[in-house]
C-alpha positions in Angstrom: 25.5 -10.9 -44.7 22.3 -10.8 -46.6 19.9 -7.9 -46.2 17.6 -9.9 -43.8 20.6 -10.9 -41.6 21.8 -7.3 -41.4 21.5 -5.9 -37.9 18.9 -3.3 -37.4 21.3 -0.5 -36.5 20.1 2.3 -34.2 19.6 5.7 -35.9 21.0 8.8 -34.3 18.0 9.5 -32.2 17.8 6.0 -30.9 21.5 5.8 -30.2 21.3 9.1 -28.3 18.3 7.8 -26.3 20.0 4.5 -25.6 23.3 6.0 -24.4 21.4 8.4 -22.1 19.2 5.5 -20.7 22.3 3.4 -20.0 24.1 6.4 -18.4 21.1 7.0 -16.1 20.7 3.3 -15.3 24.4 3.1 -14.3 24.7 6.4 -12.4 21.4 7.0 -10.6 21.7 3.9 -8.3 25.1 5.2 -7.1 23.7 8.7 -6.4 20.8 7.2 -4.4 23.0 4.7 -2.6 25.5 7.4 -1.5 22.7 9.5 -0.1 21.1 6.7 1.8 24.4 5.4 3.2 25.4 8.9 4.3 22.1 9.9 5.9 20.5 6.6 7.0 23.2 3.9 7.0 21.2 1.9 4.5 22.1 0.8 1.0 19.7 1.6 -1.8 18.9 -2.1 -2.1 18.2 -2.4 1.6 15.9 0.6 1.3 14.1 -1.1 -1.6 13.6 -4.3 0.4 12.2 -2.4 3.4 9.9 -0.4 1.1 8.5 -3.4 -0.7 7.8 -5.1 2.7 6.1 -1.9 4.0 3.7 -1.9 1.1 2.8 -5.6 1.5 -0.2 -7.0 3.4 0.9 -7.4 7.0 4.3 -6.1 5.9 5.1 -9.6 4.9 6.2 -11.2 1.6 7.4 -14.6 0.5 11.2 -14.4 -0.2 10.7 -15.5 -3.8 8.2 -12.7 -4.5 10.4 -10.2 -2.7 13.3 -11.3 -4.9 11.1 -10.7 -8.0 10.0 -7.3 -6.8 13.6 -6.2 -6.0 15.1 -7.9 -9.1 17.5 -10.0 -7.0 18.7 -13.6 -6.9 17.6 -15.5 -3.8 21.2 -15.8 -2.6 21.7 -12.0 -2.8 18.3 -11.3 -1.2 19.0 -13.9 1.5 22.3 -12.2 2.3 20.7 -8.7 2.5 17.7 -10.0 4.6 20.2 -11.6 7.0 21.9 -8.2 7.4 18.5 -6.5 8.0 17.6 -9.3 10.5 20.9 -8.6 12.4 19.8 -4.9 12.7 16.3 -5.9 13.9 14.6 -4.5 10.8 13.3 -7.8 9.3 12.2 -11.2 10.6 12.3 -14.3 8.5 10.0 -17.1 9.3 8.8 -20.4 7.6 5.8 -19.7 5.4 2.8 -21.3 7.2 1.2 -22.2 3.8 4.3 -23.9 2.5 6.9 -25.0 5.0 9.6 -25.2 2.3 9.4 -21.4 1.7 10.3 -18.4 3.9 8.5 -15.2 4.5 10.2 -11.9 5.4 8.3 -9.5 7.6 9.2 -5.8 8.3 9.5 -5.2 12.0 8.4 -2.0 13.8 12.1 -1.0 14.0 12.5 -1.6 10.3 9.4 0.5 9.6 10.8 3.2 11.8 14.2 3.1 9.9 12.4 3.3 6.6 10.2 6.2 7.8 13.3 8.0 9.0 15.2 7.4 5.7 12.3 8.3 3.4 12.5 12.1 3.5 16.1 12.2 2.5 15.6 9.5 -0.2 12.6 11.4 -1.6 14.6 14.6 -1.7 17.4 12.8 -3.6 15.0 11.3 -6.1 13.3 14.7 -6.7 16.7 16.5 -7.0 18.2 13.8 -9.3 15.2 13.1 -11.5 11.9 15.0 -11.2 13.1 18.6 -10.5 14.8 18.5 -13.9 11.6 17.5 -15.7 8.4 19.3 -16.7 5.1 17.5 -15.9 4.8 16.7 -19.6 8.3 15.1 -19.6 7.5 13.1 -16.5 4.3 11.7 -18.2 6.3 10.9 -21.3 9.0 9.2 -19.2 6.5 7.2 -17.4 4.8 6.1 -20.6 8.1 5.2 -22.3 9.2 3.2 -19.2 5.9 1.4 -19.1 6.3 0.3 -22.7 9.8 -1.0 -22.0 8.7 -2.8 -18.9 5.8 -4.4 -20.8 8.4 -6.0 -23.0 11.1 -6.9 -20.5 8.9 -7.7 -17.5 5.8 -9.3 -19.1 4.7 -10.9 -15.8 4.7 -7.5 -14.0 7.1 -8.3 -11.2 8.6 -4.8 -11.2 7.2 -2.6 -8.3 4.1 -0.6 -9.2 2.4 2.2 -7.4 -0.7 0.7 -5.9 -2.5 4.0 -6.8 -2.2 2.9 -10.5 -4.3 -0.2 -9.9 -8.0 -0.1 -10.9 -10.2 0.3 -7.9 
């Protein structure tokens, strides 16, 4: 290999950060999923779907947008929404503006389930992540993740705190 074809190897600091990022990305969802299943009979992904719908206008999103926001394929999302429909938490209807598309709407029962699950989930997030960080570390983490997301999600489909939007 010539010098220009040589891979840009990670230095020790980068490798340590990378391995830690991967470890968190692989382990944190399981921790959150276990807590939600145990305390609320919801998976972490089901909770995400309900949360995204609760923040949407009229608690309704087009399925394709919900898939973008929850980083799911439409078949996976459709399967999960069907399970949530069976529990009375979500209703799926034909989109009035485009009859080829479907909208998902959070029902009152779904909102109640989300509201009941939120305190335990919040506690798990705090215990697993934020209780271990100083406010300076939390800001640095947020800034670092924003830089990564700008590169891997240039269209901004990842969920965002509406409080971060300009007024």
